[in-house]
C-alpha positions as CSV (number, residue, x, y, z in Angstrom):
1,M,-49.3,-5.1,-9.6
2,P,-48.7,-8.5,-11.3
3,G,-46.2,-9.3,-8.5
4,A,-48.8,-8.5,-5.8
5,C,-51.4,-10.7,-7.7
6,L,-49.0,-13.6,-8.0
7,A,-47.9,-13.3,-4.4
8,S,-51.6,-13.7,-3.5
9,G,-52.1,-16.7,-5.8
10,I,-53.9,-14.7,-8.4
11,I,-53.1,-15.0,-12.1
12,P,-53.5,-11.5,-13.5
13,S,-54.1,-12.4,-17.2
14,V,-57.6,-13.4,-18.4
15,G,-56.6,-14.4,-21.9
16,R,-53.8,-15.7,-24.1
17,T,-50.5,-13.8,-24.2
18,G,-50.4,-11.3,-27.1
19,S,-54.1,-11.5,-28.0
20,C,-55.7,-8.1,-27.7
21,Y,-59.1,-9.5,-28.4
22,D,-59.1,-11.7,-25.3
23,N,-58.2,-8.7,-23.1
24,A,-60.8,-6.4,-24.7
25,A,-63.7,-8.2,-23.2
26,A,-62.1,-8.1,-19.8
27,E,-61.3,-4.4,-20.1
28,S,-64.8,-3.7,-21.2
29,W,-66.2,-5.5,-18.1
30,N,-63.8,-3.7,-15.8
31,A,-64.8,-0.4,-17.2
32,T,-68.5,-1.2,-16.8
33,F,-68.0,-2.4,-13.2
34,K,-66.1,0.7,-12.2
35,K,-68.5,3.1,-13.9
36,E,-71.7,1.5,-12.6
37,L,-70.5,0.6,-9.1
38,I,-67.0,1.4,-7.8
39,H,-66.8,5.1,-8.7
40,L,-70.3,5.9,-7.5
41,H,-69.6,5.2,-3.8
42,L,-67.2,6.1,-1.0
43,W,-66.3,2.7,0.4
44,K,-65.8,2.3,4.2
45,D,-63.5,-0.7,3.9
46,A,-62.6,-3.8,1.8
47,G,-65.5,-5.7,3.3
48,H,-68.0,-3.2,2.0
49,V,-66.4,-3.3,-1.5
50,R,-66.6,-7.1,-1.5
51,N,-70.3,-7.0,-0.5
52,G,-71.1,-4.3,-3.0
53,A,-69.3,-6.2,-5.7
54,F,-71.2,-9.4,-4.9
55,E,-74.6,-7.6,-4.9
56,Y,-73.8,-5.8,-8.2
57,I,-72.7,-9.0,-10.0
58,E,-75.1,-11.6,-8.6
59,A,-78.2,-9.5,-7.9
60,Y,-78.0,-6.9,-10.6
61,Y,-75.6,-7.6,-13.5
62,N,-76.3,-11.4,-13.8
63,R,-80.1,-11.1,-13.2
64,T,-81.7,-7.8,-14.0
65,R,-79.3,-5.5,-16.0
66,I,-80.4,-5.3,-19.6
67,Q,-77.8,-6.8,-21.9
68,R,-77.4,-5.7,-25.5
69,E,-76.0,-9.1,-26.5
70,L,-79.2,-10.7,-25.2
71,G,-81.5,-8.6,-27.4
72,Y,-81.9,-5.9,-24.7
73,L,-83.3,-8.4,-22.2
74,S,-82.0,-9.1,-18.7
75,P,-80.3,-12.5,-18.3
76,A,-83.4,-13.7,-16.3
77,E,-85.8,-12.6,-19.0
78,Y,-83.5,-14.2,-21.7
79,E,-83.5,-17.5,-19.8
80,D,-87.2,-17.4,-19.3
81,Q,-87.7,-16.8,-23.0
82,F,-85.3,-19.6,-23.9
83,D,-87.0,-22.0,-21.5
84,R,-90.4,-21.2,-23.1
85,I,-89.1,-21.7,-26.6
86,T,-87.4,-25.0,-25.6
87,L,-90.6,-26.3,-24.0
88,E,-92.7,-25.4,-27.0
89,A,-90.3,-27.2,-29.3
90,A,-90.4,-30.4,-27.1
C-alpha cells in the first residue's frame, strides 16, 4: 500500500516516524469514518465514495456531529458559543 500511495503522490504517514501518539489520532478518525459511513453502504463506484466522503466530512462531521472534545456540542454550536463569548468580552 505505501508503494501505491507514493506512486500517486500521496505520503502515507500522518505523523512523526516512531510516534504512536501521532498515529493514534489518525487511526481513531479512520475507525470513526469507516464505522459511520463506509461500512454502512454498498458503493456503486469511486465517484459515489468521494461524494459520500465529502458530504460526511463537510456537511455532517465538521458541522453537526456532536464532539466529545467540544463539550458534546457540534462544531457549529461550539463556534457560535465561542463567538458569543468573544463578543460579550469585547
